[in-house]
C-alpha positions in Angstrom: 77.6 31.0 60.8 79.9 29.6 58.0 77.2 27.2 56.8 74.6 30.0 56.6 77.0 32.2 54.5 77.7 29.3 52.1 74.0 28.6 51.7 73.2 32.3 50.9 76.1 32.4 48.5 75.1 29.2 46.6 71.4 30.1 46.6 70.1 30.7 43.1 68.8 34.2 42.3 65.1 34.7 41.6 64.5 34.7 37.8 61.8 36.8 36.3 59.5 36.0 33.4 61.5 38.0 30.8 63.9 35.2 29.9 61.0 32.8 29.2 59.2 35.3 27.0 62.4 36.1 25.1 63.1 32.4 24.5 59.5 31.8 23.3 59.7 34.8 20.9 63.0 33.5 19.5 61.5 30.1 18.9 58.7 31.6 16.9 61.2 33.7 14.9 59.5 37.0 15.9 61.3 40.3 16.1 60.8 42.9 18.8 59.1 45.2 16.2 56.6 42.5 15.2 55.6 41.8 18.8 55.3 45.5 19.5 53.1 46.1 16.5 50.7 43.2 17.5 50.5 44.3 21.1 50.2 48.0 20.2 53.3 48.8 22.4 56.7 50.4 21.8 59.7 48.3 20.9 61.5 49.5 24.0 58.6 48.3 26.2 58.9 44.8 24.7 62.7 44.8 25.4 62.1 46.0 29.0 59.6 43.2 29.6 62.2 40.6 28.4 64.9 42.2 30.5 62.7 42.3 33.6 63.2 46.1 33.7 60.0 47.5 35.1 61.3 50.9 36.1 60.6 52.4 32.7 57.1 50.9 32.5 53.8 52.1 34.1 52.4 50.7 37.4 52.2 47.1 38.4 48.7 46.7 37.1 49.7 47.7 33.5 52.9 45.6 33.7 50.8 42.5 34.6 48.5 43.2 31.7 51.4 43.6 29.3 52.9 40.2 30.5 49.6 38.5 30.2 49.0 39.7 26.6 52.6 38.9 25.6 52.3 35.3 27.0 49.0 34.8 25.2 50.5 36.1 21.9 53.4 33.6 22.2 51.0 30.7 23.1 52.2 30.5 26.7 50.0 30.1 29.8 49.9 33.5 31.6 49.7 32.1 35.1 53.4 31.0 35.4 54.5 34.3 33.9 52.5 36.3 36.4 53.7 34.1 39.3 57.3 34.7 38.2 56.7 38.4 38.1 55.2 38.3 41.6 58.2 36.4 43.0 60.6 38.8 41.3 58.9 42.0 42.6 58.1 40.7 46.1 60.0 42.7 48.7 61.6 40.5 51.3 60.7 41.3 54.9 63.7 41.6 57.2 63.1 41.1 60.9 63.4 44.3 63.1 65.6 43.3 66.0 65.3 46.8 67.5 61.9 45.8 68.9 63.5 42.9 70.8 66.1 45.1 72.6 65.0 46.4 76.0 64.2 50.1 75.9 66.2 52.5 78.1 64.6 53.5 81.3 63.9 57.2 81.8 64.9 58.5 85.2 64.5 61.9 86.9 67.9 62.8 85.7 66.8 62.7 82.0 66.9 66.0 80.2 63.3 65.7 79.1 62.1 65.1 82.6 64.1 68.1 83.9 62.8 70.4 81.1 59.2 69.5 81.9 59.7 70.0 85.6 61.3 73.4 85.2 58.6 74.5 82.8 55.8 73.5 85.2 57.5 75.3 88.0 57.8 78.5 86.0 54.1 78.3 85.2 53.2 77.9 88.9 55.5 80.8 89.9 54.0 83.1 87.2 50.4 82.3 88.4 51.4 83.1 92.0 52.9 86.4 91.1 49.8 87.4 89.1 47.5 86.5 92.0 49.7 88.5 94.5 49.6 91.6 92.3 45.9 91.5 91.7 44.6 90.6 95.2 44.4 94.3 96.5 42.7 95.6 93.5 39.1 96.6 94.4 36.4 97.9 92.2 35.8 101.7 92.3 33.0 103.0 94.6 30.2 104.3 92.3 29.2 107.0 94.9 32.7 108.4 95.0 33.0 108.4 91.3 29.7 110.3 91.0 30.7 112.9 93.5 34.0 113.5 91.7 32.3 113.9 88.4 29.9 116.7 89.6 30.7 120.1 88.0 32.4 122.7 90.2 30.6 126.2 90.1 33.1 129.0 90.5 32.2 132.0 92.7 31.4 135.3 90.9 34.5 137.2 90.1 34.8 140.7 91.7 35.1 143.4 89.1 35.6 147.1 89.7 32.4 149.2 89.5 30.4 152.0 91.1 28.9 151.7 94.5 25.6 153.3 95.8 27.3 156.6 96.8 28.7 157.0 93.4 32.2 156.2 94.3 34.3 154.1 92.0 37.2 151.8 92.7 35.4 149.3 95.0 35.0 145.8 93.8 31.5 145.0 93.0 30.3 141.3 92.7 29.5 140.6 89.1 26.0 139.4 88.3 24.9 139.4 92.0 21.2 139.9 92.8 20.2 142.5 95.5 19.9 141.0 99.0 16.4 141.0 100.6 15.7 143.5 103.4 15.3 140.9 106.2 18.7 139.5 105.3 20.3 142.9 105.6 18.6 143.6 108.9 19.7 140.4 110.5 23.1 140.4 109.0 22.8 137.1 107.3 24.3 136.5 103.9 21.9 136.5 101.0 21.5 133.1 99.5 23.4 132.3 96.4 21.1 132.0 93.5 21.1 128.6 91.9 23.0 128.4 88.7 20.7 127.2 85.9 21.8 124.0 84.4 21.8 123.7 80.7 21.4 120.1 79.4 23.3 119.4 76.3 21.4 117.7 73.7 23.3 115.0 71.9 22.0 114.4 68.4 21.4 110.7 67.9 22.8 109.3 64.6 20.3 109.0 61.9 20.0 105.4 60.6 19.2 105.3 56.9 17.8 101.9 55.9 19.7 100.3 53.0 17.8 99.2 50.0 17.0 95.5 49.9 18.9 93.6 47.2 17.4 90.4 46.0 20.1 87.9 44.9 18.7 85.4 42.4 19.1 81.8 43.2 21.8 79.9 41.2 20.4 78.1 38.2 20.6 74.3 38.5 22.7 72.6 35.9 20.5 70.7 33.5 21.0 67.0 33.4 21.0 65.0 30.2 19.1 61.8 29.6 20.1 58.6 31.5 21.7 55.8 29.5 22.4 52.2 30.3 25.3 50.0 29.4 26.8 46.6 30.3 30.5 45.9 30.6 31.8 42.3 30.1 35.4 41.6 31.2 37.0 38.7 29.4 40.4 39.6 31.0 41.4 41.6 34.0 41.1 45.3 33.2 41.1 48.6 34.9 38.0 50.8 34.2 37.2 54.4 35.0 33.7 55.3 33.9 32.1 58.7 34.8 28.8 60.4 33.7 28.1 64.0 32.8 28.0 65.0 36.5 31.4 63.5 37.1 29.9 60.7 39.2 32.2 57.6 39.3 30.0 54.8 37.9 33.0 52.4 38.0 36.5 53.1 39.3 38.1 49.7 39.9 39.9 46.7 38.4 37.3 44.4 36.9 38.3 40.7 37.2 37.9 38.4 34.2 34.5 36.8 33.8 32.5 39.5 35.5 29.7 41.6 33.9 28.6 44.9 35.4 25.5 47.0 34.5 26.0 50.7 34.6 23.5 53.6 34.4 24.3 57.3 34.4 23.6 60.7 32.9 24.7 61.2 29.3 27.3 61.8 28.0 29.5 59.1 29.7 33.3 59.2 29.5 35.0 55.7 29.5 38.7 54.8 30.1 39.8 51.1 29.9 43.3 49.9 30.9 43.1 46.6 29.0 40.8 47.4 26.1 41.5 44.0 24.3 39.9 42.1 27.2 36.7 44.1 27.6 33.4 44.1 25.7 30.8 46.8 26.1 27.0 46.8 25.2 25.3 50.1 24.7 21.5 50.3 23.9 21.6 46.6 23.0 24.5 46.8 20.6 28.2 46.0 20.9 30.5 49.0 21.0 33.6 48.9 18.7 36.3 49.5 21.3 39.1 48.7 18.9 38.6 52.0 17.0 39.4 53.9 20.2 42.5 51.8 21.3 45.8 53.5 21.9 48.2 50.6 22.8 46.6 48.6 25.6 44.3 51.4 26.6 41.2 53.0 25.2 39.4 56.3 26.0 36.1 57.4 24.4 32.7 58.9 25.2 29.2 57.5 24.8 25.8 59.2 24.7 26.8 62.6 23.1 24.1 62.2 20.5 21.3 61.5 23.1 22.5 64.4 25.2 22.2 66.8 22.2 18.8 65.5 20.8 16.7 64.3 23.7 15.2 67.0 26.0 16.9 67.4 29.4 15.3 66.6 32.7 
């Protein structure tokens, strides 16, 4: 245990490429401002590269491009500089000893097991109560329901009137038809006349047809003429190239020594991360990328004239 501590204490720290770049710049008697002007960077970015302070710089892809351009400017080989940057920014992987330790066995006394058991028992009891309450429920008898829904005809109400002898004060049945002679002779009650049934007419709702509205189909967006270009990468560079329909013709890091032929609808927007290491041919002619450079990057558009002059398809 003591030997391992002494070895870790005497182990030399990992050095980045900043010290080597700073020494080479001092040997060439170059100031930070001169280097920044040649690389189209800010002075603080040059100082951050020499101090291995990458927190104030863009992503790792841009930092590696800055280091490579700085090394080439000072006459150094970029490979050792990039390897030193990789060693410095590599994250050490520490072993996870938690995976080696045995996991605790879950028994029936565990609170999660008890909770699940009680929850399932509550569900079973609830289903049993619902079944018990609904087992005697029967559907209604349609015949009984129809009989109960029949209208009840009330008997004619007795009102005071005048009888056949001209005497008043005796109740006379209102709206009662005279009984036939055979019914009076036999003593049978006259039949009750049937009450006419009046059927209520329900007016059905009138459906008014709505006027048909014709929606015109959306007009298709006209497309410009197709143009062709060839990208040559002398150095590693990020490229984002999209045509007028926002189709990504190229969205990747292009390695050095590769040439890519692209074709899309004009106009085409182009963004290059390392503009100094890329050449572009358009309609058989070289494109002057330097006029669009802003530091290490360049952003411009090609094919605007063709899109305005040539007829669309």
